[in-house]
N, C-alpha and C positions, 0 to 999 in steps of 0.2 A: 504494500500500500504506500502511496506517495503522500508526503506531508504537504498540506497547503498552508500557505502563510498569507497574511493580509497586512499590508503596511498602511497604517492610518495616516492621513495627511492632516495638516493643521486646518482648523475650521476658520472661516473668514466671514466677517459681516457682509462682505460682497455677495455671499450666497443669498442674502435677503435684499439688499439695496446697494447700488453703486456708491452711494454717499448721501449726505443730507440734501444735496442739490438734485438728486435723482427724481425725475417727475413721478415715478411710482411711489416714492416716499410721501410726497405731498398728496397724491391721490388717495393713498391708504389713510393718511391722517384725516382727510376730509370724510372718508367713509366712516371712520371711527366717530368723528363728531356727529355725523348724521345718525349713526347707530345709538349714540348716547341719548340724543333727543328722542328718538323713536322708543328706546327702551324706557326712558323716563315716563313716557305717555302710558305705558302699561301699568304703572303703579296703581292707578285708580281701579284697574280691572282685577287686580289680585285680591281674591277672596276665597273662602272655602266653597263658594258656589260656582267658581270657575269650572267650566266643563273640561274634560280630559283633552279634547282636540285643541282647544284654545291654549291650554297650558303647555302642551307639547310644542305648539307653534312658537310660543314665547321662549321656551327653553332652547329650541333649535336656533332661533334668531340670536339669542344670547351666546350660544356656542360659536356661531359664525363671527359675531362681534368680538368675542374673547380671542379667537384665533388671530384676527387682524391686529388687535391690541398687543398680543404677545409677540407677533412678528415685528411690529414697530418697535417694541421694547428690546428686541433682539439681544 
């Protein structure tokens, strides 16, 4: 049996954005701002009476928002 090896390379922020002047950085930031506003609007809807489908939709949107925010915070 042959031994397989893997050489890990250094991780770079360029895997996410080229830099702070990268147009994708600004676009992602604007998506996050819009997501915050949208998510804040859900506050009034949150209650024990919220149906399952609406709750899942809110959580799904939150997950998408969180992924963008995490990427931006790289």
